[in-house]
C-alpha positions in Angstrom: -13.6 -13.4 -43.2 -10.9 -11.2 -44.1 -10.3 -7.5 -43.6 -8.8 -5.9 -46.8 -6.7 -8.9 -47.3 -5.7 -9.1 -43.6 -6.7 -12.2 -41.5 -8.1 -10.1 -38.5 -9.4 -6.6 -37.9 -6.6 -6.0 -35.4 -4.0 -7.1 -38.1 -5.8 -4.5 -40.5 -5.7 -1.8 -37.8 -2.0 -2.6 -37.1 -1.3 -2.1 -40.8 -2.6 1.3 -40.5 -0.1 2.1 -37.6 -3.1 2.0 -34.8 -1.9 0.3 -31.6 -4.3 -2.1 -30.1 -4.2 -2.4 -26.3 -6.2 -4.8 -24.1 -8.7 -3.0 -21.7 -8.3 -4.0 -18.2 -11.4 -4.6 -16.2 -12.5 -6.4 -13.0 -10.0 -8.5 -11.5 -7.2 -7.9 -14.1 -7.4 -4.1 -13.3 -7.5 -4.7 -9.5 -4.3 -6.8 -9.9 -2.6 -4.4 -12.2 -3.6 -1.3 -9.6 -2.3 -3.3 -6.7 1.2 -4.0 -8.5 1.4 -0.3 -9.4 0.9 0.6 -5.5 3.2 -2.2 -4.6 6.0 -0.6 -6.7 6.0 2.0 -4.0 4.9 0.1 -0.8 7.3 -2.9 -1.0 10.5 -0.7 -0.7 8.9 1.4 1.8 7.9 -1.6 4.0 11.5 -3.2 3.5 13.1 0.2 4.8 10.7 0.2 7.8 11.4 -3.4 8.7 15.2 -2.6 8.3 14.7 0.3 10.9 13.2 -2.0 13.3 9.4 -1.0 12.8 6.7 -3.6 12.1 4.0 -2.2 9.6 0.8 -4.5 9.9 0.9 -5.0 6.2 2.6 -4.1 2.8 -0.3 -2.1 1.5 0.0 1.5 2.6 3.6 1.2 3.9 4.6 4.2 1.5 2.2 6.5 3.0 3.1 5.4 6.5 6.8 6.0 5.9 6.0 9.5 4.4 3.2 10.7 7.0 3.8 8.7 10.2 6.1 10.2 13.0 5.9 7.8 15.9 6.4 4.2 16.2 2.6 3.8 17.3 1.6 5.2 14.1 3.7 3.0 11.9 2.9 -0.1 13.9 -0.8 0.4 14.0 -1.0 1.3 10.4 -2.7 4.6 10.8 -0.9 8.1 10.6 -2.1 11.1 12.2 -0.4 14.0 10.5 0.3 17.0 12.6 -0.8 15.3 15.9 2.6 13.8 17.0 2.3 15.2 20.5 -1.2 14.1 20.9 -0.2 10.5 19.8 2.7 10.5 22.3 0.7 11.6 25.1 -2.3 9.1 24.4 0.5 6.3 24.3 2.0 7.5 27.6 -1.4 7.7 29.2 -2.3 4.3 28.0 1.0 2.7 29.2 0.9 4.6 32.8 -2.7 3.5 33.3 -2.5 -0.2 32.4 1.2 -0.8 33.1 1.9 -2.5 29.7 3.0 -1.4 26.4 0.6 -0.5 23.5 2.8 -2.8 21.3 2.1 -5.9 23.5 -0.7 -8.2 22.8 -3.9 -8.1 25.1 -4.0 -10.3 28.0 -5.9 -13.6 27.3 -9.4 -13.6 29.0 
């Protein structure tokens, strides 16, 4: 079957200067969205690592770099904007009470 002398309907539409683009759905859209996020997250993760921090994962590193104000926030993966003093007090309280760093692994049971 031909469309006004064109082998496909898409070829016919392109001859009319209409652009045909695939619609991403499901897994393809999720992968595309993830890659778009990583455009910001990968360089932010690299910058944080170069500064000596260890973010828990690449995803969300851009937001951590932007919002986190303490090492604890960066390495836990959760920023608490506007609560820098409270975070520092909680870290100090934990370390004084347990005698170990919040960054050390939990002791084996």
